[in-house]
C-alpha positions as CSV (number, residue, x, y, z in Angstrom):
1,X,0.0,-0.1,-0.1
2,X,2.9,2.4,0.9
3,X,4.5,1.8,-2.5
4,X,1.1,2.6,-4.3
5,X,0.8,5.6,-2.5
6,X,4.4,6.8,-3.1
7,X,3.9,5.9,-6.8
8,X,0.7,7.8,-6.9
9,X,2.5,11.0,-5.1
10,X,5.3,10.5,-7.8
11,X,2.8,10.4,-10.5
12,X,1.1,13.4,-9.4
13,X,4.2,15.3,-8.8
14,X,5.5,14.3,-12.3
15,X,2.3,15.6,-13.8
16,X,2.6,19.0,-11.9
17,X,6.2,19.3,-13.3
18,X,4.9,18.7,-16.8
19,X,2.5,21.7,-16.8
20,X,2.5,23.5,-19.7
21,X,5.0,26.7,-20.0
22,X,2.6,29.7,-20.9
23,X,4.2,32.9,-22.5
24,X,2.1,36.1,-22.2
25,X,2.5,39.1,-24.0
26,X,0.8,42.1,-22.0
27,X,1.4,43.5,-18.8
28,X,-2.0,45.1,-18.2
29,X,-4.5,44.1,-15.6
30,X,-5.5,40.9,-17.7
31,X,-2.1,39.8,-18.5
32,X,-0.8,40.1,-14.7
33,X,-4.1,38.5,-13.1
34,X,-3.6,35.8,-16.0
35,X,0.0,35.4,-15.1
36,X,-0.8,35.3,-11.4
37,X,-3.7,32.5,-11.7
38,X,-1.3,30.5,-14.0
39,X,1.5,30.5,-11.5
40,X,-0.8,29.5,-8.6
41,X,-1.9,26.4,-10.9
42,X,1.6,25.2,-11.3
43,X,2.5,26.6,-14.8
44,X,5.6,28.3,-15.2
45,X,4.9,31.8,-16.5
46,X,7.3,33.9,-18.9
47,X,6.2,37.4,-19.8
48,X,7.0,38.8,-23.1
49,X,7.9,42.5,-22.8
50,X,9.7,45.3,-24.7
51,X,11.4,46.2,-21.4
52,X,12.2,43.3,-19.4
53,X,14.0,45.4,-16.7
54,X,10.7,47.4,-16.0
55,X,9.0,44.3,-14.2
56,X,7.9,45.4,-10.7
57,X,4.2,45.0,-11.1
58,X,4.4,41.5,-12.4
59,X,3.7,38.4,-10.2
60,X,6.6,37.0,-8.5
61,X,7.8,33.8,-9.8
62,X,7.3,34.8,-13.4
63,X,10.2,35.2,-15.8
64,X,10.5,38.4,-17.8
65,X,12.1,38.1,-21.2
66,X,12.3,39.9,-24.6
67,X,9.4,39.1,-27.1
68,X,11.8,37.1,-29.1
69,X,13.3,35.1,-26.1
70,X,10.0,34.4,-24.7
71,X,8.6,32.9,-27.9
72,X,11.6,30.4,-27.6
73,X,10.5,28.9,-24.4
74,X,6.5,28.2,-25.1
75,X,4.4,26.9,-27.5
76,X,1.1,28.6,-26.1
77,X,1.3,32.7,-26.1
78,X,-1.6,34.7,-24.4
79,X,-2.2,37.5,-26.4
80,X,-3.2,40.3,-23.9
81,X,-3.0,43.6,-25.9
82,X,-5.5,45.8,-27.7
83,X,-5.8,45.2,-31.6
84,X,-4.3,48.8,-32.3
85,X,-0.9,47.2,-31.1
86,X,-0.5,44.1,-32.8
87,X,1.8,45.6,-35.4
88,X,4.9,44.4,-33.2
89,X,4.0,40.8,-33.9
90,X,5.0,41.1,-37.7
91,X,8.6,41.3,-36.9
92,X,8.2,37.9,-34.8
93,X,6.1,36.0,-37.3
94,X,8.6,33.3,-38.2
95,X,9.2,32.8,-34.2
96,X,5.5,32.3,-34.3
97,X,5.7,29.5,-36.8
98,X,3.2,26.9,-35.5
99,X,2.8,28.2,-32.1
100,X,-0.8,28.6,-30.5
101,X,-1.7,32.4,-30.2
102,X,-4.6,32.7,-27.9
103,X,-6.2,36.4,-28.5
104,X,-8.0,37.6,-25.3
105,X,-8.7,40.8,-26.6
106,X,-12.0,42.9,-26.5
107,X,-13.3,46.0,-28.2
108,X,-14.6,49.2,-27.0
109,X,-18.0,48.6,-28.8
110,X,-19.9,46.2,-30.4
111,X,-19.0,45.3,-34.2
112,X,-15.9,47.9,-34.1
113,X,-14.2,46.4,-36.9
114,X,-15.5,44.4,-39.9
115,X,-14.0,41.2,-38.9
116,X,-13.1,40.0,-35.3
117,X,-9.8,40.6,-34.0
118,X,-8.8,37.0,-34.0
119,X,-9.7,36.8,-37.5
120,X,-7.4,40.0,-38.3
121,X,-4.7,38.4,-36.2
122,X,-5.0,35.2,-38.1
123,X,-4.4,37.4,-41.5
124,X,-1.8,39.2,-40.0
125,X,0.2,36.5,-38.9
126,X,-0.6,33.1,-41.1
127,X,2.1,30.9,-39.7
128,X,0.5,31.4,-36.2
129,X,-2.4,29.1,-35.0
130,X,-5.0,31.7,-33.5
131,X,-7.4,30.7,-31.0
132,X,-10.0,33.0,-29.7
133,X,-10.5,32.5,-25.8
134,X,-10.4,34.0,-22.2
135,X,-12.0,37.2,-23.3
136,X,-15.2,36.6,-21.1
137,X,-13.4,36.2,-18.2
138,X,-12.4,39.6,-16.0
139,X,-9.1,40.3,-14.6
140,X,-10.8,40.6,-11.1
141,X,-12.5,37.2,-11.8
142,X,-9.0,35.7,-12.2
143,X,-7.7,37.4,-9.0
144,X,-10.8,36.7,-6.6
145,X,-11.0,33.1,-7.5
146,X,-13.8,30.8,-9.3
147,X,-16.4,31.5,-6.6
148,X,-16.8,35.2,-7.5
149,X,-17.5,35.1,-11.0
150,X,-18.6,33.1,-13.9
151,X,-16.2,30.2,-14.5
152,X,-17.2,29.6,-18.1
153,X,-14.9,30.1,-20.7
154,X,-15.7,30.4,-24.5
155,X,-13.1,28.8,-26.7
156,X,-13.0,29.0,-30.7
157,X,-10.3,28.2,-33.4
158,X,-10.0,26.4,-36.8
159,X,-7.5,23.7,-35.3
160,X,-8.8,21.2,-33.0
161,X,-5.6,20.2,-31.4
162,X,-4.9,23.7,-30.2
163,X,-8.2,24.4,-29.0
164,X,-7.9,21.4,-26.9
165,X,-4.7,22.5,-25.5
166,X,-6.3,25.9,-24.5
167,X,-9.3,24.2,-23.0
168,X,-6.8,22.1,-20.8
169,X,-5.3,25.2,-19.7
170,X,-8.4,26.6,-18.6
171,X,-9.6,23.3,-16.8
172,X,-6.0,23.7,-14.9
173,X,-7.4,26.9,-13.8
174,X,-10.4,25.7,-12.3
175,X,-12.4,27.3,-15.2
176,X,-15.1,25.6,-17.3
177,X,-14.3,25.8,-21.1
178,X,-16.9,25.8,-23.8
179,X,-16.0,24.9,-27.5
180,X,-17.7,27.6,-29.7
181,X,-16.7,26.2,-33.0
182,X,-14.5,27.7,-35.6
183,X,-12.6,31.1,-35.6
184,X,-15.8,32.5,-37.0
185,X,-17.6,32.6,-33.9
186,X,-15.0,35.2,-32.5
187,X,-16.8,38.2,-33.7
188,X,-19.8,37.0,-31.5
189,X,-17.5,35.9,-28.6
190,X,-15.8,39.5,-28.5
191,X,-19.4,41.1,-28.7
192,X,-20.5,38.9,-25.8
193,X,-18.7,41.0,-23.0
194,X,-20.1,44.4,-24.5
195,X,-23.7,43.4,-24.1
196,X,-25.6,44.8,-20.9
197,X,-28.1,42.3,-19.6
198,X,-29.1,40.9,-23.2
199,X,-31.8,38.4,-21.6
200,X,-33.0,41.4,-19.1
201,X,-33.8,43.9,-21.8
202,X,-37.1,42.7,-22.9
203,X,-38.3,42.0,-19.6
204,X,-37.1,45.3,-18.2
205,X,-38.7,47.0,-21.2
206,X,-42.3,45.5,-20.7
207,X,-42.1,46.0,-16.7
208,X,-41.4,49.8,-17.6
209,X,-44.1,50.1,-20.1
210,X,-46.4,48.5,-18.0
211,X,-45.8,50.8,-15.1
212,X,-45.8,53.8,-16.8
213,X,-49.3,52.8,-18.2
214,X,-50.5,52.0,-14.9
215,X,-49.2,55.1,-13.2
216,X,-50.8,57.2,-15.6
217,X,-54.1,55.3,-15.4
218,X,-54.1,55.5,-11.8
219,X,-53.3,59.0,-11.3
220,X,-56.4,60.0,-13.9
221,X,-58.8,57.7,-11.9
222,X,-57.5,57.9,-8.2
223,X,-56.0,61.7,-8.2
224,X,-57.2,63.7,-10.9
225,X,-60.9,62.4,-11.0
226,X,-61.6,63.4,-7.3
227,X,-60.2,66.8,-8.0
228,X,-62.2,67.5,-11.1
229,X,-65.5,66.1,-9.8
230,X,-65.6,66.8,-5.9
231,X,-62.7,69.5,-5.7
232,X,-60.6,67.0,-3.4
233,X,-57.0,67.2,-3.2
234,X,-55.7,63.5,-2.8
235,X,-52.2,64.2,-4.3
236,X,-50.6,62.6,-1.3
237,X,-51.6,59.2,-3.0
238,X,-48.9,59.5,-5.4
239,X,-46.6,58.5,-2.7
240,X,-48.0,55.1,-1.5
241,X,-51.5,54.2,-2.7
242,X,-50.5,54.8,-6.6
243,X,-47.6,52.7,-6.3
244,X,-49.1,49.9,-4.2
245,X,-51.6,49.7,-7.1
246,X,-49.1,49.8,-9.9
247,X,-46.7,47.1,-8.3
248,X,-49.3,44.1,-7.9
249,X,-51.0,44.6,-11.2
250,X,-47.6,44.9,-12.9
251,X,-46.2,42.0,-11.0
252,X,-49.6,39.6,-12.0
253,X,-49.5,40.5,-15.6
254,X,-45.6,39.6,-15.6
255,X,-46.3,36.4,-14.3
256,X,-49.1,35.7,-16.5
257,X,-46.5,36.5,-19.5
258,X,-44.2,33.7,-18.1
259,X,-46.5,31.1,-18.7
260,X,-48.4,32.7,-21.6
261,X,-45.6,31.6,-24.3
262,X,-46.0,27.9,-23.1
263,X,-49.6,28.0,-24.0
264,X,-49.4,29.5,-27.0
265,X,-46.6,27.2,-28.2
266,X,-48.8,24.0,-27.2
267,X,-51.6,25.4,-29.4
268,X,-49.3,26.1,-32.4
269,X,-47.8,22.6,-32.2
270,X,-51.7,21.3,-32.1
271,X,-52.6,23.2,-35.1
272,X,-49.3,22.0,-37.1
273,X,-49.7,18.6,-35.8
274,X,-46.0,18.3,-35.4
275,X,-42.9,19.4,-33.1
276,X,-40.3,19.4,-36.1
277,X,-41.1,23.1,-36.9
278,X,-39.4,26.1,-35.6
279,X,-41.7,28.7,-33.6
280,X,-42.0,32.2,-34.9
281,X,-38.8,34.3,-33.6
282,X,-40.9,36.3,-31.4
283,X,-41.9,33.4,-29.8
284,X,-38.4,32.0,-29.3
285,X,-37.1,35.4,-27.9
286,X,-40.3,35.6,-25.4
287,X,-39.6,32.1,-24.2
288,X,-36.0,32.6,-23.6
289,X,-36.5,35.4,-21.1
290,X,-39.2,33.8,-19.1
291,X,-37.1,33.3,-16.2
292,X,-36.4,37.0,-16.3
293,X,-39.9,37.9,-16.5
294,X,-40.5,36.0,-13.2
295,X,-38.0,37.6,-11.4
296,X,-38.9,40.9,-12.1
297,X,-42.4,40.0,-11.3
298,X,-41.1,38.7,-8.0
299,X,-39.6,41.9,-7.4
300,X,-42.7,43.9,-8.1
301,X,-44.5,41.5,-5.6
302,X,-42.0,42.2,-3.0
303,X,-42.4,46.0,-3.3
304,X,-46.4,45.1,-3.0
305,X,-45.9,43.4,0.4
306,X,-43.4,46.3,1.7
307,X,-46.1,48.9,0.7
308,X,-48.8,47.0,2.1
309,X,-47.1,46.5,5.6
310,X,-47.0,50.1,6.1
311,X,-50.6,50.8,5.4
312,X,-51.7,50.9,9.2
313,X,-48.8,53.7,10.0
314,X,-50.1,56.3,7.3
315,X,-51.7,59.6,8.7
316,X,-54.6,59.3,6.2
317,X,-55.4,55.9,7.3
318,X,-55.5,56.4,10.8
319,X,-57.4,59.7,10.4
320,X,-60.0,57.7,8.7
321,X,-60.2,55.3,11.5
322,X,-60.5,57.9,14.2
323,X,-63.1,59.8,12.1
324,X,-65.4,56.8,11.6
325,X,-65.1,56.1,15.6
326,X,-66.4,59.8,16.1
327,X,-68.7,59.6,13.7
328,X,-70.3,56.3,15.6
329,X,-69.9,58.0,18.8
330,X,-71.8,60.8,18.0
331,X,-74.4,58.8,16.7
332,X,-74.3,56.9,19.6
333,X,-74.3,53.8,17.3
334,X,-71.8,50.8,16.9
335,X,-71.3,49.2,13.7
336,X,-71.9,45.4,13.8
337,X,-69.4,43.0,12.7
338,X,-70.1,41.8,9.0
339,X,-69.4,37.9,8.5
340,X,-69.6,38.3,5.0
341,X,-67.2,41.0,4.8
342,X,-64.8,39.4,7.5
343,X,-64.7,36.3,5.1
344,X,-63.9,38.2,2.3
345,X,-60.8,40.1,3.9
346,X,-59.5,36.9,5.5
347,X,-59.7,35.0,2.3
348,X,-58.3,37.9,0.4
349,X,-55.3,38.0,2.7
350,X,-54.8,34.2,2.9
351,X,-54.8,33.9,-0.9
352,X,-52.3,36.8,-1.2
353,X,-50.0,35.1,1.3
354,X,-49.9,31.7,-0.2
355,X,-49.5,33.2,-3.7
356,X,-46.6,35.1,-2.5
357,X,-45.0,32.1,-0.5
358,X,-45.1,29.9,-3.9
359,X,-43.7,33.0,-5.8
360,X,-40.8,33.2,-3.5
361,X,-40.5,29.4,-4.3
362,X,-40.2,29.7,-8.0
363,X,-37.9,32.6,-7.4
364,X,-35.5,30.7,-5.4
365,X,-35.8,27.4,-7.5
366,X,-34.9,29.8,-10.4
367,X,-31.2,30.3,-9.3
368,X,-28.7,28.1,-10.8
369,X,-27.5,26.7,-7.5
370,X,-30.8,25.4,-6.8
371,X,-31.7,24.2,-10.0
372,X,-28.7,22.2,-10.5
373,X,-29.8,20.3,-7.1
374,X,-32.9,19.0,-8.6
375,X,-33.8,16.6,-11.4
376,X,-35.7,17.8,-14.5
377,X,-39.0,16.5,-13.3
378,X,-38.7,18.2,-9.8
379,X,-38.0,21.6,-11.5
380,X,-40.6,21.0,-13.9
381,X,-43.3,20.4,-11.1
382,X,-42.2,23.6,-9.4
383,X,-41.8,25.9,-12.5
384,X,-45.0,24.4,-14.5
385,X,-47.5,23.0,-12.0
386,X,-46.8,25.1,-8.8
387,X,-46.2,28.1,-11.2
388,X,-49.9,27.9,-12.6
389,X,-50.9,27.4,-9.0
390,X,-49.2,30.5,-8.2
391,X,-50.9,32.5,-10.9
392,X,-54.3,31.3,-10.1
393,X,-53.8,32.1,-6.0
394,X,-52.6,35.6,-7.2
395,X,-55.4,36.1,-9.5
396,X,-57.9,34.9,-7.3
397,X,-56.5,37.6,-4.6
398,X,-56.8,40.5,-7.2
399,X,-60.4,39.5,-8.1
400,X,-61.5,39.1,-4.4
401,X,-60.3,42.7,-4.0
402,X,-62.8,44.0,-6.3
403,X,-65.6,41.6,-4.9
404,X,-68.7,43.1,-6.4
405,X,-67.3,46.2,-7.6
406,X,-67.5,44.7,-11.1
407,X,-71.2,45.4,-11.1
408,X,-71.2,48.8,-9.4
409,X,-71.2,51.7,-11.7
410,X,-69.4,54.2,-9.1
411,X,-66.3,52.5,-9.5
412,X,-66.0,53.3,-13.1
413,X,-64.9,56.7,-13.1
414,X,-65.3,58.6,-16.4
415,X,-66.4,55.1,-17.8
416,X,-62.9,53.7,-16.7
417,X,-62.9,50.3,-15.0
418,X,-60.4,50.0,-11.9
419,X,-56.7,49.1,-12.6
420,X,-57.0,45.8,-11.2
421,X,-59.8,44.8,-13.6
422,X,-57.4,45.5,-16.5
423,X,-54.6,43.4,-14.5
424,X,-56.7,40.2,-14.0
425,X,-57.6,40.2,-18.0
426,X,-54.5,38.5,-19.3
427,X,-54.1,36.2,-16.2
428,X,-57.7,34.8,-17.0
429,X,-56.9,34.6,-20.3
430,X,-54.0,32.2,-19.5
431,X,-55.7,30.0,-16.8
432,X,-58.6,29.4,-19.4
433,X,-56.2,28.4,-22.1
434,X,-54.4,26.1,-19.6
435,X,-57.7,24.6,-18.5
436,X,-58.5,23.9,-22.3
437,X,-54.9,22.2,-22.8
438,X,-54.7,20.1,-19.6
439,X,-58.3,18.5,-20.6
440,X,-57.9,14.7,-21.3
441,X,-58.3,14.7,-25.0
442,X,-56.1,18.0,-25.9
443,X,-53.5,17.1,-23.3
444,X,-53.3,13.4,-24.8
445,X,-52.6,15.0,-28.5
446,X,-50.2,17.5,-27.1
447,X,-48.2,14.7,-25.5
448,X,-48.2,12.3,-28.6
449,X,-46.8,15.4,-30.9
450,X,-44.2,16.1,-28.3
451,X,-43.0,12.3,-28.5
452,X,-42.7,12.6,-32.1
453,X,-46.2,11.8,-33.7
454,X,-46.9,13.9,-36.7
455,X,-49.9,14.6,-38.4
456,X,-50.0,13.6,-42.0
457,X,-51.2,16.3,-44.1
458,X,-54.4,15.4,-46.8
459,X,-52.6,15.6,-49.6
460,X,-49.9,13.1,-48.5
461,X,-52.7,10.9,-47.4
462,X,-54.4,10.8,-50.9
463,X,-50.9,9.9,-52.6
464,X,-50.2,7.1,-50.2
């Protein structure tokens, strides 16, 4: 056993000693951080510099040589310089013959040049083997370790062997390499770090649009209408009352928009009789941002809960309570407890609390650290089954708020329905369509289609 342990240790030590020597051109933040991380992983590191004597900022343990001398010591060169400074490589083109040149550069704006930096480098140095990679990892992430940032590294290139070498280096650093194909993908990779929340733009735009709409709508019917018709100044409602109408309405609509594209997709497949046709681009884009829509909806629900908690502390609410007590005392009359109203209010709050609890569960399970710990069936159960239950509870919560106001004309100010009446339209449509979809005959057909069954067109049936 001791001999086996000694042989294993010897093998490990031998593997550590065989770590590839890495050359880095560029002594900026990324170059220094990459060199430090490589040294920590056991790689010998050599920096190529125009002035090898000026190396005070470089990590200790790394060699600093001239560009030409550094190229002689390594087969893999990381190029951490901007595209504008590539010209110095022309004098080293012969030394780069057969070397793997890893371009880690990015640009200042998207599509800044006609071709990607990696493709330009490949044209500039045809003898070198250019691989694009590590441009999506920041210097801060390399310094802080793999727990403080995304560990995924994109790699692309035309030579599979060279790509594999670069991916092996990424793995040795504790990163997760992802092969993105040929060097044609380099432009997309260079644009990726410049995108600002690409999957959040549509959800945030929808949320912003709904927020503005409901703000204007609520101001008209809750602030302007009383002032015009009764000369009452209730502008104080702009601080709490109006926002607390906006947040639940927007949250409910956003939650329904999470599940509406799935229902639409199911009916499209039913109409086509096959799953082997692409959905429209707008539907694909909508389905890809459902997670972000749900998280934005959860944020609005949190705001609604926070604003609701402070209602009893508001001066206007306390004044109404005291005023009603004074009126009752003057009339020497006490208002009797309405059991119907008590049931309504209690059920209203119960549905809201249950819906919000499931809301939080949906948000938690959408995080990668949690979703990775459950299997697909469990994740689907929470996000689909409990998700629709959440939508049902929240819609019932909003509907119960109105109770019988739907039938009372006094709540239609200037002929406009209350804001919550508009907010429940889309959720009710989603729930009705989902109810149709889960009926046995429809559900059975959808399952068959998703298992690969296809409806044969009548023209083909006639030919057969």
